[in-house]
N, C-alpha and C positions, 0 to 999 in steps of 0.2 A: 039584666043586661048581658047582653051577649058580646062576647069579644069577637072582634073581627079577626078571623084567622089570617095569618100572614100568607101572602101568596107563596106558593111553593114553586121554586124554580128548579128545574131539573139540574142536577149536578153533572157537569160534563167531566168525564174522567180525564185527568191530566196525565201527562207522561209519567209523573212520579207515582201515580196510583195504579198505573197499568202493570200487571204482573210481568216481571222480566225486564222492565225498563231499567231498573237499578243494575241489573246484571249486564245489560247492554252498555251502560255508561262505564262500568268497570272494565268491560272488554275493550272499549274504545280507549280508555286510559292506558290499559296494558299495551295495546298496539302502539299508541303514541310514545309510551315509554320505551318500548322495544325499538321503534324507529329512531328515537333520540339516542339511545345507547349505541345502536348500530352506526349512526352517523358519527358519534363521538369516537368509537373504536376505529372507524375508517380514517377519520382525521388524524388519530394517533399513528396509524400505519403510514399515512402520507408524510407526516412530520418525521417519523423514524427513518423513512426512506431518504428524505432530503438531508437529514443530519448524517446519515451513513454516506451519502454522496459527498457531502462537504468534507467528512473525515477522509474518505478515499482520495479526494482531490488534494487535500493537504499532504497525505502520504506520498502521492504521486509527485507533487512539487518538491518534497523533501528528497525523494529518491532521485529526481532529475538533478537537483543541485549537488547531491552526493556523487552522482555519476560525472557531472562536470568537474568536480574537484578531483575525482579519481583519474579522469582523463588528463587533467592538467599535471597531476603528480606523475603519471606515466610519461608524459612528454618531457618533464624536467629530468626524470630518472634516465630516460633514453639519451637526452642531451649530455647528462653527466657521464653516462657510460661511454658515449662516443668520445668525450674529452679525456676520460681516464684511459681509454684503450688506444689513444692515438700513438703512432709510432714515435713521434718526437718526444712525448712524455715518457714512454717506456725507455727510450734511449737515454734520456736525461737521468732517470732513476738508476738505470744500470751503471752509468758512468759515475754519478756523484755519490749515491748512497751505497751501492754494492762494490764500487771500485773496479768495475769491469773496463777492459780496453779492447780496441780492435785487434784481431789476431794478425800476426805478421805473416808474411808470405809462406814460410815453411811450416807454420803451425796449423794450417787449414788442410784437412784431408777429406775428400768427398768419398763416401762409401755408398755404393749402390745396394739396394735391398736384394737385387737379383743375384749378386755374387755370394757364393757360399764361403763360410768361414774355413780357413785352411789351417786351423790350429787344432790341436788335440786337447781334450779336457785335462787339466792339471798342469798345463804349461805355465 
């Protein structure tokens, strides 16, 4: 008895059996990984820029509110200085606290800066 030989089918080379195919897959995976990492890094840069923008905006807002407070303080100090420097207030302090009085007619002498002194030293 003779055995029927099995029909031989030619083996088609698959991509896995082709030399260099595995290397091509590794290269594609490496490229894909590189692209993914690049996208991730770029997204981190974008997020960092936006967070920096938010921080700067917060600082600007704080500086503006500080400036408004400083301006208000300057206004109140200018008003206080104007009130403290008023002639009526100075006159009141001179009379009440320092005991000053208006000079009488003979007590007031006007001296001009252009006149020379007519006295000798040691007089």
